C-alpha positions in Angstrom: 89.6 77.6 78.9 91.2 77.9 82.1 93.8 75.2 82.6 94.1 72.5 85.0 92.9 74.5 88.2 89.0 75.8 87.3 87.6 79.0 87.9 86.5 79.1 92.2 88.6 76.2 92.7 89.6 76.9 95.8 87.4 80.1 96.3 87.1 80.8 99.7 88.9 78.5 101.6 89.5 80.2 105.1 92.3 77.7 106.7 94.6 77.4 103.4 97.4 77.6 105.3 100.0 76.3 102.5 100.0 77.5 99.0 102.6 75.3 96.9 101.7 74.8 93.2 102.9 72.5 90.7 105.8 73.6 88.5 104.3 72.7 85.1 101.2 75.4 85.7 101.2 77.6 83.1 97.8 79.6 83.9 95.6 80.1 86.8 92.0 82.1 86.6 90.1 82.8 90.0 90.9 79.9 91.7 92.0 81.1 95.1 90.0 84.5 95.0 88.7 85.4 98.9 91.3 82.7 100.5 92.3 83.3 104.1 95.4 82.6 106.6 97.8 81.6 104.0 101.1 81.5 105.6 104.2 82.7 103.8 105.5 84.9 100.5 103.5 83.6 97.5 106.1 82.3 94.8 104.4 81.5 91.3 106.1 78.8 89.8 108.7 79.4 87.0 106.5 78.5 84.1 103.4 80.3 84.9 102.4 82.6 82.2 99.1 83.8 82.6 96.9 85.1 85.9 93.8 85.9 85.6 91.4 88.2 87.0 90.5 88.1 90.5 93.0 85.0 90.7 93.9 85.8 94.5 91.2 89.2 95.3 90.8 89.3 98.9 93.4 87.2 99.7 95.0 87.7 103.2 97.5 86.5 105.6 100.5 86.7 103.0 103.6 87.2 105.2 106.7 87.9 102.6 106.8 88.6 99.0 104.9 88.4 96.2 107.7 86.3 93.7 106.3 87.2 89.9 107.9 84.7 87.2 109.8 85.7 84.1 107.5 84.0 82.0 104.4 85.4 83.1 102.8 87.7 80.2 99.8 88.6 81.3 98.3 89.4 84.3 94.3 90.1 84.7 92.0 92.8 86.2 92.3 92.6 89.9 94.2 89.6 90.0 95.7 90.7 93.8 92.9 93.0 94.4 92.8 93.6 98.1 95.2 91.3 98.8 97.2 91.6 102.6 100.4 90.7 103.8 102.8 90.8 101.1 105.9 92.6 102.2 108.8 93.5 100.4 109.3 95.1 96.8 107.5 94.6 93.5 109.0 93.8 90.2 107.2 93.6 87.1 107.9 90.9 84.8 109.7 91.9 81.5 107.3 90.2 79.3 103.9 91.6 80.9 103.2 94.4 78.9 99.9 95.8 80.3 98.4 96.2 83.9 95.0 96.2 83.9 92.5 98.2 86.1 92.9 97.0 89.4 95.3 94.9 89.4 97.5 95.5 92.9 94.5 97.6 94.7 94.7 97.2 98.3 97.9 95.5 98.2 99.1 97.5 101.5 101.6 95.5 102.9 103.9 96.6 99.9 106.8 98.6 101.1 109.3 98.1 99.3 110.7 99.5 95.6 108.1 99.4 93.2 109.8 97.8 89.7 108.2 99.1 86.4 109.9 98.1 83.1 110.3 100.2 80.2 108.1 97.7 77.9 104.7 98.4 80.2 103.4 101.2 78.3 99.4 101.1 80.0 98.8 100.7 83.4 94.8 100.6 84.2 92.7 102.3 86.4 93.0 101.8 90.0 95.8 99.6 89.6 98.4 100.4 93.2 95.3 102.4 94.5 96.3 102.1 98.6 99.7 100.6 97.7 102.8 101.6 100.0 106.1 101.8 98.1 109.5 103.4 99.1 112.2 104.8 96.0 111.5 106.4 93.3 108.8 106.2 91.2 110.2 105.8 87.6 107.3 105.3 85.2 108.0 103.3 81.9 109.1 105.0 79.4 106.7 103.9 76.6 103.5 105.0 79.2 101.7 108.0 77.1 98.6 108.3 79.9 98.4 107.8 83.8 94.7 106.7 84.3 92.1 108.0 86.7 93.2 107.1 90.6 96.4 104.7 89.4 98.1 105.8 92.0 95.8 107.2 94.7 96.1 107.3 98.6 99.8 105.7 97.7 101.9 105.9 100.2 105.4 107.3 98.2 108.0 108.6 100.4 109.7 109.4 96.8 109.8 111.7 94.2 108.1 111.1 90.5 110.0 111.2 87.7 107.8 111.0 84.8 108.6 109.2 80.9 109.2 112.3 78.2 107.0 111.0 75.8 103.6 111.0 78.4 100.9 112.9 77.7 98.2 113.1 80.0 97.9 112.9 83.7 93.9 111.7 84.7 91.7 112.3 87.7 93.2 112.2 91.1 96.0 109.6 89.9 98.0 111.0 92.3 95.5 111.9 94.4 96.0 111.8 98.4 99.9 110.8 97.9 100.3 113.0 101.2 104.4 111.7 101.6 104.8 112.1 97.6 107.8 114.3 98.0 108.1 115.8 94.3 107.7 115.8 90.6 111.0 115.5 88.9 110.7 116.9 85.6 106.7 117.4 83.7 106.6 116.4 80.2 106.8 119.2 77.4 103.6 117.0 76.4 101.6 118.3 79.4 102.8 121.6 80.1 
């Protein structure tokens, strides 16, 4: 079930300059992928609970922040993969417990703080690959594994703070993060 806006409904609309979604919307599923020239920020309706795989993948032209509603509980794989133009910080709503593979890969305009709440238990492979964030990277307390390429080529200008229970950092998780200024302390489980 896709909801009131079906999969691919607006796929590859290259002159979609304005996007104002109805406040009653609860679900989005790959309906705006490959769109270009969208101007302004992306502020999703306050009742959206689910953003499916590829919903905004390869969209370009955004000129403001990505604002995710507090009602959100699930974000699918590659939902915002390769979106360009987003600015500012990124806050993951408290209802989202898992970030899937490739979710924000290539959102290189995000240059503010990355806010990951402590309820996040899993961050998928390449989730934040090639993003730019400032401020301290504080990973969720419940996180046990940092997957392959999760933060690969991220332009963090910060010090990373790992949770006490972290058990594994997989291949190239922080590879080519040439601006990463240090790691506060490695958890005992890693040593």
